[in-house]
LOSE-269908 format. One record per residue (C-alpha): residue in three letters; chain; x, y, z. Coordinates in Angstrom, 1 decimal, padded with zeros to 4 digits. Each point is the difference from the previous one (the first is absolute). Layout:
<rs>
{code->ALA&unit->A&px->X&py->Y&pz->Z}
...
</rs>
This chain:
<rs>
{code->UNK&unit->A&px->000.1&py->-000.1&pz->000.4}
{code->UNK&unit->A&px->001.7&py->003.7&pz->-001.2}
{code->UNK&unit->A&px->000.3&py->002.3&pz->002.5}
{code->UNK&unit->A&px->-001.8&py->003.4&pz->-001.3}
{code->UNK&unit->A&px->000.1&py->002.2&pz->002.7}
{code->UNK&unit->A&px->002.5&py->003.1&pz->-000.2}
{code->UNK&unit->A&px->002.9&py->000.5&pz->002.4}
{code->UNK&unit->A&px->000.9&py->002.8&pz->001.4}
{code->UNK&unit->A&px->003.1&py->000.5&pz->-001.6}
{code->UNK&unit->A&px->-001.5&py->-000.4&pz->-003.6}
{code->UNK&unit->A&px->-002.5&py->002.4&pz->001.0}
{code->UNK&unit->A&px->002.9&py->002.6&pz->001.2}
{code->UNK&unit->A&px->001.3&py->-000.6&pz->-003.4}
{code->UNK&unit->A&px->-003.0&py->001.1&pz->-001.8}
{code->UNK&unit->A&px->-000.6&py->002.9&pz->002.2}
{code->UNK&unit->A&px->004.0&py->001.0&pz->-000.1}
{code->UNK&unit->A&px->-000.2&py->-000.2&pz->-004.3}
{code->UNK&unit->A&px->-003.7&py->001.8&pz->-000.2}
{code->UNK&unit->A&px->002.1&py->003.2&pz->002.3}
{code->UNK&unit->A&px->002.8&py->-000.5&pz->-002.4}
{code->UNK&unit->A&px->-002.3&py->000.6&pz->-002.6}
{code->UNK&unit->A&px->-001.8&py->003.1&pz->001.3}
{code->UNK&unit->A&px->003.6&py->001.7&pz->001.0}
{code->UNK&unit->A&px->001.1&py->-001.0&pz->-004.0}
{code->UNK&unit->A&px->-003.4&py->001.6&pz->-001.2}
{code->UNK&unit->A&px->000.9&py->003.3&pz->002.5}
{code->UNK&unit->A&px->003.6&py->000.1&pz->-001.5}
{code->UNK&unit->A&px->-001.0&py->000.1&pz->-003.7}
{code->UNK&unit->A&px->-002.7&py->002.5&pz->000.8}
{code->UNK&unit->A&px->002.7&py->002.3&pz->001.1}
{code->UNK&unit->A&px->002.3&py->-000.5&pz->-002.8}
{code->UNK&unit->A&px->-003.0&py->000.8&pz->-002.4}
{code->UNK&unit->A&px->-000.9&py->002.8&pz->001.8}
{code->UNK&unit->A&px->004.2&py->001.6&pz->000.2}
{code->UNK&unit->A&px->-000.1&py->-000.8&pz->-003.9}
{code->UNK&unit->A&px->-003.1&py->001.9&pz->-000.5}
{code->UNK&unit->A&px->001.4&py->002.8&pz->001.5}
{code->UNK&unit->A&px->002.8&py->000.1&pz->-001.6}
{code->UNK&unit->A&px->-001.3&py->-000.6&pz->-003.2}
{code->UNK&unit->A&px->-002.2&py->003.1&pz->000.8}
{code->UNK&unit->A&px->003.1&py->002.4&pz->000.2}
{code->UNK&unit->A&px->-001.0&py->001.3&pz->003.2}
{code->UNK&unit->A&px->001.6&py->002.8&pz->001.6}
{code->UNK&unit->A&px->002.4&py->-000.6&pz->003.0}
{code->UNK&unit->A&px->-002.2&py->000.5&pz->002.5}
{code->UNK&unit->A&px->-002.9&py->-002.1&pz->-001.0}
{code->UNK&unit->A&px->002.5&py->-002.5&pz->-000.8}
{code->UNK&unit->A&px->001.1&py->000.0&pz->003.4}
{code->UNK&unit->A&px->-003.7&py->000.0&pz->001.4}
{code->UNK&unit->A&px->-001.0&py->-002.5&pz->-001.9}
{code->UNK&unit->A&px->003.4&py->-002.3&pz->001.1}
{code->UNK&unit->A&px->-000.9&py->000.7&pz->003.8}
{code->UNK&unit->A&px->-003.5&py->-001.3&pz->-000.7}
{code->UNK&unit->A&px->001.2&py->-003.1&pz->-001.7}
{code->UNK&unit->A&px->002.9&py->-000.8&pz->002.6}
{code->UNK&unit->A&px->-001.8&py->-001.1&pz->002.9}
{code->UNK&unit->A&px->-002.2&py->-002.0&pz->-002.2}
{code->UNK&unit->A&px->003.0&py->-001.5&pz->-001.6}
{code->UNK&unit->A&px->001.7&py->-001.0&pz->003.8}
{code->UNK&unit->A&px->-003.3&py->-001.6&pz->001.3}
{code->UNK&unit->A&px->-000.6&py->-001.7&pz->-003.6}
{code->UNK&unit->A&px->003.8&py->-001.3&pz->000.4}
{code->UNK&unit->A&px->-000.7&py->-000.9&pz->004.0}
{code->UNK&unit->A&px->-003.0&py->-002.2&pz->-001.0}
{code->UNK&unit->A&px->002.0&py->-002.0&pz->-002.8}
{code->UNK&unit->A&px->002.6&py->-000.6&pz->002.5}
{code->UNK&unit->A&px->-002.0&py->-001.0&pz->002.2}
{code->UNK&unit->A&px->-002.4&py->-001.9&pz->-001.9}
{code->UNK&unit->A&px->003.4&py->-002.2&pz->-001.4}
{code->UNK&unit->A&px->001.3&py->-001.0&pz->003.3}
{code->UNK&unit->A&px->-003.1&py->-001.2&pz->000.7}
{code->UNK&unit->A&px->000.5&py->-002.0&pz->-002.6}
{code->UNK&unit->A&px->003.6&py->-001.8&pz->000.9}
{code->UNK&unit->A&px->-001.2&py->000.2&pz->003.7}
{code->UNK&unit->A&px->-003.0&py->-002.0&pz->-001.3}
{code->UNK&unit->A&px->002.3&py->-002.4&pz->-002.2}
{code->UNK&unit->A&px->002.7&py->-000.3&pz->002.6}
{code->UNK&unit->A&px->-002.5&py->-001.3&pz->002.8}
{code->UNK&unit->A&px->-002.7&py->-002.0&pz->-002.2}
</rs>
């Protein structure tokens, strides 16, 4: 008989993958936002404002990606 129950570590792996994917989407959004601002040839002050708005989101997305990948690694190593 096959055991179809999901282990805690499998849940940890899939949750980590989902969190990493959200972080990756955030990073891609930041890249698209800054690229659009560069193509718009904004002035120095406008570009600085865009970068100041994008930077916290970029760091947050990077943090999510790292935490998600750590969850996946822990799930694999302990599972």
